[in-house]
PAMARTOR-302086 format. One record per residue: residue in three letters; chain; z negated, x negated, y negated of N, C-alpha, C, O in turn. Coordinates in steps of 0.2 Angstrom, whole numbers, plus 5000, padded with zeros to 4 digits. Layout:
BEGIN
{ala; A; {Z; X; Y}; {Z; X; Y}; {Z; X; Y}; {Z; X; Y}}
...
//
This chain:
BEGIN
{met; A; {4891; 4771; 5030}; {4895; 4773; 5037}; {4902; 4775; 5035}; {4906; 4775; 5040}}
{ser; A; {4903; 4778; 5029}; {4910; 4781; 5028}; {4915; 4776; 5029}; {4921; 4778; 5031}}
{ser; A; {4914; 4769; 5027}; {4920; 4764; 5028}; {4921; 4763; 5035}; {4927; 4762; 5037}}
{ile; A; {4916; 4763; 5039}; {4917; 4762; 5046}; {4920; 4768; 5050}; {4925; 4767; 5054}}
{ala; A; {4919; 4774; 5048}; {4922; 4780; 5051}; {4929; 4780; 5050}; {4933; 4783; 5053}}
{ser; A; {4932; 4776; 5045}; {4939; 4777; 5043}; {4943; 4771; 5047}; {4949; 4771; 5046}}
{val; A; {4939; 4767; 5051}; {4943; 4761; 5054}; {4947; 4764; 5060}; {4945; 4768; 5064}}
{ala; A; {4953; 4761; 5060}; {4958; 4762; 5066}; {4959; 4769; 5067}; {4958; 4771; 5073}}
{arg; A; {4961; 4774; 5063}; {4961; 4781; 5064}; {4967; 4782; 5069}; {4968; 4787; 5072}}
{val; A; {4972; 4777; 5070}; {4978; 4778; 5074}; {4976; 4777; 5081}; {4980; 4779; 5085}}
{thr; A; {4970; 4774; 5083}; {4969; 4773; 5090}; {4966; 4780; 5093}; {4963; 4784; 5090}}
{glu; A; {4967; 4780; 5099}; {4965; 4786; 5103}; {4957; 4785; 5105}; {4955; 4790; 5108}}
{his; A; {4955; 4780; 5104}; {4948; 4778; 5107}; {4943; 4781; 5101}; {4941; 4777; 5096}}
{val; A; {4940; 4787; 5102}; {4936; 4790; 5098}; {4929; 4789; 5100}; {4927; 4791; 5106}}
{val; A; {4924; 4786; 5097}; {4917; 4785; 5099}; {4913; 4789; 5094}; {4913; 4788; 5088}}
{leu; A; {4909; 4793; 5097}; {4905; 4798; 5093}; {4898; 4795; 5093}; {4895; 4794; 5099}}
{leu; A; {4895; 4793; 5087}; {4889; 4790; 5087}; {4884; 4795; 5084}; {4884; 4796; 5078}}
{gly; A; {4880; 4797; 5088}; {4875; 4802; 5087}; {4868; 4799; 5086}; {4864; 4798; 5091}}
{thr; A; {4866; 4798; 5080}; {4860; 4795; 5078}; {4858; 4797; 5071}; {4862; 4798; 5067}}
{pro; A; {4851; 4799; 5070}; {4849; 4801; 5063}; {4849; 4794; 5058}; {4847; 4795; 5052}}
{asp; A; {4849; 4789; 5061}; {4848; 4782; 5058}; {4855; 4779; 5056}; {4858; 4776; 5061}}
{asp; A; {4857; 4779; 5050}; {4863; 4776; 5048}; {4864; 4769; 5049}; {4869; 4766; 5051}}
{val; A; {4858; 4765; 5049}; {4858; 4758; 5050}; {4859; 4757; 5057}; {4863; 4752; 5059}}
{val; A; {4856; 4760; 5062}; {4858; 4760; 5069}; {4865; 4761; 5070}; {4868; 4757; 5074}}
{ser; A; {4868; 4766; 5067}; {4875; 4768; 5068}; {4879; 4762; 5066}; {4884; 4760; 5069}}
{his; A; {4878; 4760; 5060}; {4882; 4754; 5057}; {4881; 4748; 5061}; {4887; 4745; 5063}}
{arg; A; {4875; 4746; 5064}; {4875; 4740; 5068}; {4879; 4740; 5074}; {4882; 4735; 5076}}
{ile; A; {4879; 4746; 5077}; {4882; 4747; 5084}; {4890; 4747; 5083}; {4893; 4743; 5086}}
{ala; A; {4892; 4750; 5077}; {4899; 4750; 5076}; {4902; 4743; 5074}; {4907; 4741; 5076}}
{ile; A; {4898; 4739; 5070}; {4900; 4732; 5068}; {4900; 4728; 5075}; {4905; 4724; 5075}}
{ala; A; {4895; 4729; 5079}; {4895; 4725; 5085}; {4901; 4726; 5090}; {4904; 4722; 5093}}
{ile; A; {4904; 4733; 5090}; {4910; 4735; 5094}; {4916; 4732; 5090}; {4920; 4729; 5094}}
{leu; A; {4916; 4732; 5084}; {4922; 4729; 5080}; {4923; 4722; 5081}; {4928; 4719; 5081}}
{lys; A; {4917; 4718; 5081}; {4917; 4711; 5082}; {4921; 4709; 5089}; {4923; 4703; 5089}}
{ser; A; {4921; 4714; 5094}; {4924; 4712; 5100}; {4931; 4712; 5099}; {4935; 4710; 5104}}
{gly; A; {4934; 4715; 5094}; {4941; 4716; 5093}; {4944; 4722; 5095}; {4950; 4724; 5095}}
{gln; A; {4940; 4727; 5098}; {4942; 4733; 5100}; {4943; 4738; 5095}; {4938; 4739; 5091}}
{ala; A; {4949; 4741; 5094}; {4950; 4746; 5088}; {4947; 4753; 5091}; {4949; 4755; 5096}}
{cys; A; {4943; 4756; 5086}; {4940; 4762; 5088}; {4940; 4766; 5081}; {4940; 4764; 5076}}
{his; A; {4940; 4773; 5082}; {4938; 4777; 5077}; {4931; 4780; 5078}; {4930; 4783; 5083}}
{phe; A; {4927; 4778; 5073}; {4920; 4780; 5074}; {4918; 4787; 5070}; {4920; 4787; 5065}}
{val; A; {4915; 4791; 5074}; {4913; 4797; 5071}; {4906; 4798; 5071}; {4903; 4799; 5076}}
{pro; A; {4902; 4797; 5065}; {4895; 4798; 5065}; {4893; 4805; 5065}; {4896; 4809; 5062}}
{ala; A; {4887; 4806; 5068}; {4884; 4813; 5067}; {4876; 4812; 5067}; {4874; 4808; 5071}}
{ala; A; {4873; 4815; 5063}; {4866; 4815; 5062}; {4862; 4820; 5065}; {4856; 4820; 5066}}
{thr; A; {4865; 4825; 5068}; {4862; 4831; 5071}; {4865; 4833; 5077}; {4871; 4831; 5078}}
{leu; A; {4862; 4836; 5082}; {4866; 4839; 5088}; {4871; 4844; 5086}; {4877; 4843; 5089}}
{gly; A; {4870; 4848; 5081}; {4875; 4852; 5079}; {4881; 4849; 5076}; {4887; 4851; 5077}}
{gly; A; {4880; 4843; 5073}; {4885; 4839; 5070}; {4889; 4836; 5076}; {4895; 4835; 5075}}
{met; A; {4886; 4834; 5081}; {4889; 4831; 5087}; {4894; 4836; 5090}; {4900; 4835; 5092}}
{his; A; {4891; 4842; 5091}; {4896; 4847; 5094}; {4901; 4849; 5090}; {4907; 4851; 5092}}
{glu; A; {4900; 4849; 5083}; {4906; 4851; 5079}; {4911; 4845; 5079}; {4917; 4847; 5079}}
{ala; A; {4909; 4839; 5080}; {4914; 4833; 5080}; {4918; 4834; 5087}; {4924; 4832; 5087}}
{ile; A; {4914; 4836; 5092}; {4918; 4836; 5098}; {4923; 4842; 5098}; {4929; 4841; 5101}}
{arg; A; {4922; 4847; 5094}; {4927; 4853; 5094}; {4933; 4850; 5090}; {4938; 4853; 5091}}
{arg; A; {4932; 4846; 5085}; {4938; 4843; 5081}; {4942; 4838; 5085}; {4948; 4837; 5084}}
{gly; A; {4939; 4835; 5090}; {4943; 4830; 5094}; {4938; 4827; 5099}; {4933; 4825; 5098}}
{leu; A; {4941; 4826; 5105}; {4937; 4823; 5111}; {4936; 4816; 5110}; {4941; 4812; 5109}}
{pro; A; {4930; 4814; 5111}; {4928; 4807; 5111}; {4929; 4804; 5118}; {4929; 4808; 5123}}
{cys; A; {4930; 4797; 5118}; {4930; 4794; 5125}; {4923; 4792; 5127}; {4922; 4791; 5133}}
{val; A; {4919; 4791; 5122}; {4912; 4789; 5123}; {4907; 4793; 5118}; {4909; 4793; 5112}}
{val; A; {4902; 4795; 5121}; {4897; 4798; 5116}; {4890; 4794; 5116}; {4888; 4793; 5122}}
{leu; A; {4888; 4792; 5111}; {4881; 4788; 5110}; {4877; 4793; 5107}; {4878; 4796; 5102}}
{val; A; {4871; 4795; 5110}; {4866; 4799; 5107}; {4859; 4796; 5107}; {4857; 4793; 5112}}
{asp; A; {4856; 4796; 5101}; {4849; 4794; 5100}; {4845; 4799; 5102}; {4845; 4805; 5099}}
{asp; A; {4840; 4798; 5106}; {4835; 4804; 5108}; {4831; 4806; 5102}; {4827; 4811; 5102}}
{arg; A; {4831; 4802; 5096}; {4827; 4804; 5090}; {4830; 4810; 5087}; {4827; 4813; 5082}}
{met; A; {4836; 4811; 5088}; {4839; 4817; 5085}; {4838; 4824; 5089}; {4841; 4829; 5087}}
{leu; A; {4835; 4823; 5095}; {4834; 4829; 5099}; {4830; 4834; 5096}; {4831; 4840; 5097}}
{gly; A; {4824; 4832; 5092}; {4820; 4837; 5089}; {4816; 4841; 5095}; {4813; 4837; 5100}}
{gly; A; {4816; 4847; 5095}; {4813; 4851; 5101}; {4818; 4852; 5106}; {4816; 4856; 5111}}
{ala; A; {4824; 4850; 5106}; {4829; 4851; 5111}; {4828; 4848; 5117}; {4825; 4842; 5117}}
{ser; A; {4830; 4851; 5123}; {4829; 4848; 5130}; {4834; 4842; 5131}; {4840; 4843; 5130}}
{leu; A; {4831; 4836; 5133}; {4835; 4831; 5135}; {4840; 4833; 5140}; {4846; 4831; 5140}}
{glu; A; {4837; 4836; 5145}; {4841; 4838; 5151}; {4847; 4843; 5149}; {4853; 4841; 5151}}
{glu; A; {4846; 4848; 5145}; {4851; 4852; 5142}; {4856; 4848; 5138}; {4862; 4849; 5138}}
{thr; A; {4854; 4844; 5134}; {4858; 4840; 5130}; {4863; 4835; 5134}; {4869; 4835; 5132}}
{leu; A; {4860; 4832; 5139}; {4865; 4828; 5143}; {4869; 4832; 5147}; {4875; 4830; 5148}}
{leu; A; {4867; 4838; 5149}; {4871; 4842; 5153}; {4877; 4844; 5149}; {4883; 4845; 5151}}
{arg; A; {4876; 4846; 5143}; {4882; 4848; 5138}; {4886; 4843; 5136}; {4892; 4843; 5137}}
{leu; A; {4883; 4837; 5134}; {4888; 4832; 5132}; {4892; 4828; 5137}; {4898; 4827; 5136}}
{thr; A; {4889; 4828; 5143}; {4893; 4825; 5149}; {4899; 4829; 5151}; {4903; 4827; 5155}}
{glu; A; {4899; 4835; 5149}; {4905; 4839; 5151}; {4911; 4837; 5147}; {4917; 4838; 5149}}
{phe; A; {4910; 4833; 5142}; {4916; 4831; 5137}; {4917; 4823; 5138}; {4923; 4821; 5137}}
{ala; A; {4912; 4819; 5139}; {4913; 4812; 5139}; {4907; 4809; 5142}; {4902; 4812; 5143}}
{pro; A; {4908; 4802; 5144}; {4902; 4798; 5147}; {4897; 4798; 5141}; {4899; 4797; 5135}}
{val; A; {4891; 4797; 5142}; {4886; 4797; 5137}; {4882; 4791; 5138}; {4880; 4789; 5143}}
{ala; A; {4881; 4787; 5132}; {4876; 4782; 5132}; {4870; 4784; 5128}; {4870; 4786; 5122}}
{leu; A; {4864; 4785; 5132}; {4858; 4787; 5129}; {4854; 4781; 5126}; {4852; 4777; 5130}}
{leu; A; {4852; 4782; 5120}; {4848; 4777; 5116}; {4841; 4780; 5116}; {4841; 4785; 5112}}
{ala; A; {4836; 4777; 5119}; {4830; 4780; 5119}; {4824; 4775; 5120}; {4826; 4769; 5122}}
{gly; A; {4818; 4777; 5119}; {4812; 4773; 5121}; {4812; 4771; 5128}; {4815; 4775; 5132}}
{pro; A; {4809; 4766; 5130}; {4809; 4764; 5137}; {4805; 4769; 5142}; {4807; 4769; 5148}}
{glu; A; {4801; 4773; 5139}; {4798; 4778; 5143}; {4802; 4783; 5145}; {4801; 4787; 5150}}
{arg; A; {4808; 4784; 5143}; {4813; 4789; 5145}; {4817; 4787; 5151}; {4821; 4791; 5154}}
{gly; A; {4816; 4780; 5153}; {4820; 4778; 5158}; {4820; 4782; 5165}; {4825; 4783; 5168}}
{gly; A; {4814; 4783; 5167}; {4813; 4787; 5173}; {4815; 4794; 5173}; {4818; 4797; 5177}}
{glu; A; {4815; 4797; 5167}; {4817; 4804; 5165}; {4825; 4805; 5167}; {4827; 4810; 5169}}
{val; A; {4828; 4799; 5165}; {4836; 4800; 5165}; {4839; 4796; 5171}; {4845; 4795; 5172}}
{ser; A; {4834; 4794; 5176}; {4837; 4789; 5181}; {4842; 4793; 5186}; {4847; 4790; 5188}}
{arg; A; {4841; 4799; 5187}; {4846; 4803; 5191}; {4852; 4804; 5188}; {4858; 4804; 5191}}
{trp; A; {4852; 4804; 5181}; {4859; 4805; 5177}; {4862; 4798; 5178}; {4868; 4798; 5179}}
{val; A; {4859; 4793; 5177}; {4862; 4786; 5177}; {4865; 4785; 5184}; {4870; 4782; 5185}}
{ala; A; {4861; 4787; 5190}; {4863; 4786; 5196}; {4870; 4790; 5198}; {4874; 4788; 5201}}
{arg; A; {4871; 4796; 5194}; {4877; 4799; 5195}; {4883; 4796; 5192}; {4889; 4797; 5194}}
{gly; A; {4882; 4791; 5187}; {4887; 4787; 5184}; {4890; 4790; 5177}; {4894; 4787; 5174}}
{asn; A; {4887; 4796; 5175}; {4890; 4798; 5169}; {4885; 4798; 5163}; {4887; 4800; 5157}}
{val; A; {4880; 4794; 5164}; {4875; 4793; 5158}; {4873; 4785; 5159}; {4871; 4783; 5165}}
{glu; A; {4873; 4782; 5154}; {4870; 4775; 5154}; {4864; 4775; 5149}; {4864; 4778; 5144}}
{phe; A; {4859; 4771; 5151}; {4853; 4771; 5147}; {4852; 4764; 5143}; {4853; 4759; 5146}}
{ile; A; {4851; 4765; 5137}; {4850; 4759; 5133}; {4843; 4760; 5130}; {4841; 4764; 5126}}
{ser; A; {4838; 4755; 5131}; {4832; 4755; 5129}; {4831; 4753; 5121}; {4834; 4748; 5120}}
{arg; A; {4828; 4757; 5117}; {4828; 4755; 5110}; {4822; 4750; 5109}; {4817; 4752; 5106}}
{val; A; {4823; 4744; 5111}; {4818; 4739; 5111}; {4822; 4732; 5108}; {4827; 4731; 5111}}
{gly; A; {4819; 4729; 5103}; {4822; 4723; 5101}; {4829; 4724; 5098}; {4830; 4729; 5095}}
{asp; A; {4833; 4719; 5098}; {4840; 4720; 5096}; {4844; 4723; 5101}; {4848; 4720; 5105}}
{phe; A; {4844; 4730; 5101}; {4848; 4733; 5106}; {4855; 4735; 5104}; {4859; 4737; 5108}}
{ala; A; {4857; 4733; 5098}; {4864; 4735; 5096}; {4870; 4731; 5100}; {4874; 4735; 5102}}
{pro; A; {4869; 4725; 5102}; {4874; 4722; 5106}; {4875; 4725; 5113}; {4880; 4726; 5115}}
{leu; A; {4869; 4727; 5116}; {4869; 4730; 5122}; {4872; 4737; 5122}; {4877; 4739; 5126}}
{ala; A; {4871; 4741; 5116}; {4874; 4747; 5115}; {4881; 4746; 5115}; {4885; 4750; 5117}}
{ala; A; {4884; 4741; 5111}; {4891; 4740; 5110}; {4894; 4738; 5116}; {4900; 4741; 5118}}
{ala; A; {4891; 4734; 5120}; {4894; 4732; 5127}; {4894; 4738; 5131}; {4899; 4739; 5135}}
{val; A; {4890; 4743; 5131}; {4890; 4749; 5136}; {4896; 4753; 5133}; {4900; 4755; 5138}}
{val; A; {4897; 4754; 5127}; {4902; 4758; 5124}; {4909; 4755; 5126}; {4914; 4758; 5128}}
{leu; A; {4910; 4748; 5125}; {4916; 4744; 5127}; {4917; 4745; 5134}; {4923; 4746; 5136}}
{arg; A; {4912; 4745; 5138}; {4914; 4745; 5146}; {4917; 4752; 5147}; {4921; 4753; 5151}}
{arg; A; {4914; 4757; 5144}; {4916; 4764; 5145}; {4924; 4765; 5143}; {4928; 4768; 5146}}
{ile; A; {4925; 4762; 5137}; {4932; 4762; 5135}; {4937; 4759; 5139}; {4942; 4761; 5141}}
{arg; A; {4935; 4753; 5142}; {4939; 4749; 5147}; {4940; 4754; 5153}; {4946; 4754; 5156}}
{trp; A; {4935; 4757; 5156}; {4936; 4761; 5161}; {4940; 4767; 5160}; {4944; 4769; 5164}}
{ala; A; {4940; 4770; 5154}; {4944; 4775; 5152}; {4951; 4773; 5152}; {4956; 4777; 5154}}
{glu; A; {4953; 4767; 5149}; {4959; 4764; 5149}; {4962; 4763; 5156}; {4968; 4765; 5158}}
{gln; A; {4958; 4761; 5161}; {4960; 4760; 5168}; {4962; 4766; 5171}; {4966; 4767; 5175}}
{ala; A; {4958; 4771; 5170}; {4959; 4778; 5173}; {4965; 4781; 5170}; {4969; 4784; 5174}}
{glu; A; {4967; 4780; 5164}; {4973; 4783; 5161}; {4979; 4779; 5164}; {4984; 4783; 5165}}
{ser; A; {4979; 4773; 5165}; {4984; 4769; 5167}; {4986; 4770; 5175}; {4991; 4770; 5177}}
{ala; A; {4980; 4772; 5178}; {4981; 4773; 5185}; {4983; 4781; 5187}; {4984; 4782; 5193}}
{ala; A; {4982; 4785; 5182}; {4983; 4792; 5183}; {4990; 4795; 5181}; {4991; 4800; 5179}}
{gly; A; {4995; 4790; 5182}; {5002; 4793; 5180}; {5004; 4798; 5184}; {5004; 4798; 5190}}
{ala; A; {5007; 4804; 5181}; {5009; 4810; 5184}; {5016; 4808; 5188}; {5020; 4804; 5185}}
{pro; A; {5017; 4811; 5194}; {5023; 4811; 5197}; {5029; 4815; 5193}; {5031; 4820; 5196}}
{trp; A; {5031; 4812; 5188}; {5035; 4816; 5183}; {5042; 4818; 5187}; {5044; 4824; 5185}}
{lys; A; {5045; 4814; 5191}; {5051; 4816; 5194}; {5051; 4822; 5198}; {5056; 4825; 5199}}
{glu; A; {5045; 4823; 5201}; {5044; 4829; 5205}; {5043; 4836; 5202}; {5043; 4841; 5205}}
{leu; A; {5042; 4836; 5195}; {5041; 4841; 5191}; {5047; 4845; 5189}; {5052; 4842; 5187}}
{pro; A; {5047; 4852; 5188}; {5053; 4855; 5185}; {5054; 4853; 5178}; {5049; 4851; 5174}}
{thr; A; {5060; 4854; 5176}; {5062; 4852; 5169}; {5058; 4856; 5164}; {5057; 4854; 5158}}
{asp; A; {5056; 4862; 5165}; {5053; 4866; 5160}; {5045; 4866; 5161}; {5041; 4871; 5160}}
{phe; A; {5043; 4861; 5164}; {5036; 4860; 5166}; {5031; 4861; 5160}; {5026; 4864; 5160}}
{gly; A; {5033; 4858; 5154}; {5029; 4859; 5148}; {5028; 4866; 5146}; {5022; 4868; 5145}}
{gly; A; {5033; 4870; 5147}; {5032; 4878; 5145}; {5028; 4881; 5150}; {5024; 4885; 5149}}
{ile; A; {5029; 4879; 5157}; {5025; 4882; 5162}; {5018; 4881; 5161}; {5013; 4885; 5162}}
{leu; A; {5016; 4874; 5160}; {5009; 4872; 5159}; {5006; 4876; 5153}; {5000; 4879; 5154}}
{arg; A; {5009; 4877; 5147}; {5007; 4881; 5142}; {5005; 4888; 5144}; {5000; 4891; 5142}}
{his; A; {5010; 4891; 5147}; {5010; 4898; 5149}; {5004; 4899; 5154}; {5000; 4904; 5153}}
{glu; A; {5005; 4896; 5159}; {5000; 4897; 5165}; {4993; 4895; 5164}; {4988; 4898; 5167}}
{ile; A; {4992; 4890; 5159}; {4985; 4888; 5158}; {4982; 4891; 5151}; {4977; 4893; 5151}}
{asn; A; {4986; 4891; 5146}; {4984; 4893; 5140}; {4983; 4900; 5139}; {4978; 4903; 5136}}
{asn; A; {4986; 4905; 5143}; {4985; 4912; 5143}; {4978; 4914; 5145}; {4975; 4917; 5142}}
{pro; A; {4976; 4911; 5151}; {4969; 4913; 5154}; {4964; 4909; 5149}; {4959; 4912; 5148}}
{leu; A; {4966; 4903; 5146}; {4961; 4900; 5142}; {4960; 4904; 5136}; {4954; 4905; 5133}}
{thr; A; {4965; 4907; 5133}; {4964; 4911; 5127}; {4959; 4917; 5128}; {4955; 4919; 5124}}
{gly; A; {4960; 4920; 5134}; {4955; 4925; 5136}; {4948; 4923; 5137}; {4943; 4926; 5135}}
{ile; A; {4947; 4917; 5140}; {4941; 4914; 5141}; {4937; 4913; 5134}; {4932; 4915; 5133}}
{leu; A; {4941; 4910; 5130}; {4939; 4908; 5123}; {4937; 4914; 5119}; {4932; 4914; 5116}}
{gly; A; {4942; 4919; 5119}; {4941; 4925; 5116}; {4934; 4929; 5118}; {4931; 4931; 5113}}
{asn; A; {4933; 4929; 5124}; {4928; 4933; 5127}; {4921; 4929; 5125}; {4916; 4932; 5124}}
{ala; A; {4921; 4923; 5126}; {4915; 4919; 5124}; {4913; 4919; 5117}; {4907; 4920; 5115}}
{glu; A; {4918; 4919; 5113}; {4917; 4919; 5106}; {4915; 4926; 5104}; {4910; 4927; 5099}}
{met; A; {4917; 4931; 5107}; {4915; 4938; 5106}; {4908; 4939; 5107}; {4904; 4942; 5104}}
{leu; A; {4906; 4936; 5113}; {4899; 4937; 5115}; {4894; 4933; 5110}; {4889; 4935; 5109}}
{leu; A; {4897; 4927; 5108}; {4893; 4923; 5104}; {4891; 4926; 5097}; {4886; 4925; 5094}}
{his; A; {4896; 4931; 5095}; {4895; 4934; 5089}; {4890; 4940; 5089}; {4888; 4942; 5084}}
{arg; A; {4888; 4941; 5096}; {4883; 4946; 5097}; {4876; 4942; 5099}; {4873; 4944; 5104}}
{arg; A; {4874; 4937; 5096}; {4869; 4933; 5097}; {4862; 4936; 5098}; {4858; 4935; 5102}}
{gln; A; {4861; 4941; 5094}; {4855; 4944; 5093}; {4852; 4947; 5100}; {4847; 4946; 5102}}
{pro; A; {4856; 4951; 5103}; {4854; 4954; 5110}; {4854; 4949; 5116}; {4851; 4951; 5121}}
{leu; A; {4857; 4943; 5115}; {4857; 4939; 5120}; {4851; 4935; 5122}; {4848; 4933; 5117}}
{pro; A; {4849; 4933; 5128}; {4843; 4929; 5129}; {4845; 4922; 5126}; {4850; 4920; 5126}}
{gln; A; {4839; 4919; 5124}; {4840; 4913; 5120}; {4844; 4907; 5124}; {4848; 4903; 5122}}
{asp; A; {4842; 4907; 5131}; {4845; 4902; 5135}; {4853; 4903; 5137}; {4856; 4899; 5140}}
{val; A; {4855; 4909; 5135}; {4862; 4911; 5137}; {4867; 4908; 5131}; {4872; 4906; 5133}}
{val; A; {4864; 4907; 5125}; {4869; 4905; 5120}; {4872; 4898; 5121}; {4878; 4897; 5120}}
{pro; A; {4868; 4893; 5122}; {4871; 4887; 5124}; {4876; 4887; 5129}; {4881; 4883; 5129}}
{arg; A; {4875; 4891; 5134}; {4880; 4891; 5140}; {4886; 4894; 5137}; {4892; 4891; 5139}}
{leu; A; {4886; 4899; 5133}; {4892; 4902; 5130}; {4896; 4897; 5126}; {4902; 4896; 5126}}
{glu; A; {4892; 4893; 5122}; {4895; 4888; 5118}; {4898; 4883; 5122}; {4903; 4880; 5120}}
{thr; A; {4895; 4881; 5127}; {4898; 4876; 5132}; {4905; 4879; 5135}; {4910; 4875; 5135}}
{ile; A; {4905; 4885; 5137}; {4911; 4888; 5139}; {4917; 4888; 5134}; {4922; 4886; 5135}}
{ala; A; {4915; 4890; 5128}; {4920; 4890; 5122}; {4922; 4883; 5121}; {4928; 4882; 5120}}
{asp; A; {4917; 4878; 5121}; {4919; 4871; 5119}; {4924; 4868; 5125}; {4929; 4865; 5123}}
{leu; A; {4923; 4870; 5131}; {4927; 4867; 5137}; {4934; 4871; 5136}; {4939; 4868; 5138}}
{ala; A; {4934; 4877; 5134}; {4940; 4880; 5134}; {4945; 4877; 5128}; {4951; 4876; 5129}}
{val; A; {4941; 4875; 5123}; {4945; 4872; 5117}; {4947; 4865; 5120}; {4953; 4863; 5119}}
{arg; A; {4943; 4862; 5124}; {4945; 4855; 5127}; {4951; 4856; 5131}; {4956; 4852; 5131}}
{leu; A; {4951; 4861; 5136}; {4957; 4861; 5140}; {4963; 4863; 5137}; {4968; 4861; 5138}}
{arg; A; {4962; 4867; 5131}; {4968; 4869; 5127}; {4971; 4863; 5124}; {4978; 4863; 5124}}
{glu; A; {4967; 4859; 5122}; {4970; 4853; 5118}; {4973; 4848; 5124}; {4978; 4845; 5122}}
{thr; A; {4970; 4848; 5130}; {4973; 4844; 5135}; {4980; 4846; 5137}; {4984; 4842; 5138}}
{val; A; {4980; 4853; 5138}; {4987; 4856; 5139}; {4992; 4854; 5134}; {4998; 4853; 5135}}
{arg; A; {4990; 4855; 5128}; {4994; 4853; 5122}; {4997; 4846; 5122}; {5003; 4845; 5122}}
{arg; A; {4992; 4841; 5124}; {4994; 4834; 5124}; {4999; 4833; 5130}; {5004; 4830; 5129}}
{leu; A; {4997; 4836; 5136}; {5001; 4835; 5142}; {5008; 4838; 5141}; {5013; 4835; 5143}}
{ser; A; {5009; 4844; 5139}; {5015; 4847; 5138}; {5019; 4844; 5133}; {5025; 4843; 5134}}
{ser; A; {5016; 4841; 5127}; {5020; 4838; 5122}; {5023; 4831; 5125}; {5028; 4829; 5124}}
{ala; A; {5018; 4828; 5129}; {5021; 4821; 5132}; {5026; 4822; 5137}; {5031; 4819; 5137}}
{trp; A; {5026; 4828; 5141}; {5031; 4829; 5145}; {5038; 4831; 5142}; {5043; 4828; 5144}}
{glu; A; {5038; 4835; 5136}; {5044; 4837; 5133}; {5047; 4831; 5129}; {5053; 4830; 5129}}
{leu; A; {5043; 4826; 5127}; {5045; 4820; 5123}; {5049; 4816; 5129}; {5054; 4813; 5127}}
{arg; A; {5046; 4815; 5135}; {5049; 4811; 5140}; {5055; 4814; 5142}; {5060; 4811; 5143}}
{gln; A; {5056; 4821; 5142}; {5062; 4824; 5144}; {5067; 4823; 5139}; {5073; 4822; 5141}}
{arg; A; {5066; 4823; 5133}; {5071; 4822; 5128}; {5073; 4815; 5128}; {5079; 4814; 5127}}
{ala; A; {5068; 4810; 5129}; {5070; 4803; 5129}; {5075; 4802; 5135}; {5080; 4798; 5134}}
{gln; A; {5074; 4805; 5141}; {5078; 4804; 5146}; {5085; 4807; 5145}; {5090; 4804; 5147}}
{his; A; {5085; 4813; 5142}; {5091; 4816; 5140}; {5096; 4812; 5135}; {5102; 4811; 5136}}
{ile; A; {5092; 4809; 5130}; {5096; 4805; 5126}; {5098; 4798; 5129}; {5104; 4796; 5128}}
{gly; A; {5094; 4796; 5133}; {5096; 4790; 5137}; {5102; 4791; 5142}; {5104; 4786; 5145}}
//
């Protein structure tokens, strides 16, 4: 899988492949690449590995195999993962009813692990990538109406509170022992979302400043 993970590192389309089965991960990645879509594949064999990968960089699609859940709740797992990206759940057909309400919401897609499911999994991931591209192209900010120092304002007004949120969440996480067991995943989600917002602010402010410099040079 290491050779696949290195493909197209320059693309912004990061696909997180969460499965304990390297063969499954490889088959899905190959099926996606055959479509001509450039992606950066990040494999993860455990839930902990998936959350660590998300902290390093946000995926545009997450594929998760229910065989890696162990004793973890599917409900809690989907709740946490869908905070960061659309999720494609690969599972046995008996899970279909369990996730039907998630599918109805539109942020989870269900892939039955029956027969040759790799092409279907690849098609689901590719569809989500196309939707992400369409959303990005339609969400152009009204740059002309923003102040020239918008990048600095964005960093100051959002990053300062985020630093406090992240710092407090991490401080509480370091005191895991006295905390109720069900509180720890919630705090981890708060910390992960704060990191996600901070990265989004960094990208937006950098894009704004680059645009301003380009306009000034022009």
